[in-house]
C-alpha positions as CSV (number, residue, x, y, z in Angstrom):
1,M,34.7,-259.9,-119.9
2,G,35.9,-261.0,-116.6
3,S,34.0,-262.0,-113.6
4,A,31.5,-259.8,-111.8
5,P,33.1,-257.5,-109.1
6,K,31.6,-259.5,-106.3
7,I,33.1,-262.8,-107.6
8,Q,36.5,-261.2,-108.1
9,K,36.5,-259.9,-104.6
10,T,36.5,-263.5,-103.4
11,L,39.4,-264.3,-105.5
12,Y,41.7,-261.5,-104.6
13,N,41.9,-258.9,-101.9
14,A,41.9,-255.4,-103.2
15,G,40.4,-254.0,-100.0
16,S,37.9,-251.2,-100.3
17,I,40.0,-249.0,-102.6
18,E,38.3,-250.4,-105.7
19,D,34.8,-249.3,-104.6
20,E,36.1,-246.0,-103.4
21,L,37.7,-245.2,-106.7
22,L,34.6,-246.2,-108.6
23,Q,32.4,-243.9,-106.5
24,T,34.7,-240.9,-106.4
25,T,36.1,-240.8,-109.9
26,A,35.1,-241.0,-113.5
27,L,36.4,-244.6,-113.8
28,I,34.1,-247.0,-115.5
29,D,34.0,-250.6,-114.5
30,L,33.3,-252.8,-117.5
31,R,33.8,-256.1,-115.8
32,D,31.0,-258.6,-116.5
33,R,29.3,-256.1,-118.7
34,T,31.1,-256.3,-122.1
35,S,32.0,-258.8,-124.8
36,L,35.5,-259.0,-126.3
37,L,34.3,-257.1,-129.4
38,E,32.8,-254.4,-127.2
39,L,36.0,-254.0,-125.2
40,A,38.0,-253.6,-128.5
41,G,35.7,-250.8,-129.5
42,A,36.0,-249.2,-126.0
43,F,39.8,-249.4,-126.2
44,L,39.7,-247.3,-129.3
45,Q,38.0,-244.5,-127.4
46,T,40.1,-244.6,-124.2
47,K,42.9,-242.2,-123.2
48,A,44.2,-244.5,-120.4
49,F,43.7,-248.2,-119.6
50,I,44.3,-249.7,-116.1
51,S,44.6,-253.4,-115.6
52,V,46.4,-256.1,-113.8
53,D,48.9,-258.1,-116.0
54,A,46.1,-260.2,-117.6
55,G,44.9,-261.1,-121.1
56,L,43.2,-257.8,-121.6
57,L,46.3,-255.8,-120.8
58,H,47.9,-257.7,-123.7
59,A,45.1,-257.2,-125.9
60,V,45.1,-253.4,-125.6
61,I,48.8,-252.9,-126.1
62,P,48.4,-252.9,-130.1
63,F,45.8,-250.0,-129.8
């Protein structure tokens, strides 16, 4: 779900913090690597979910 990270960087400016967080923490970037059904399964296994106010944020709230 979502665009690949390189495409998203052209659409908004998050600076380099995104890359830094992915390299220095246990965060997992699932953008452009999962289907909606796979994400639903991933939500069931998460302890925390970080997102902008977008469709996926609203999809995870019931979990």
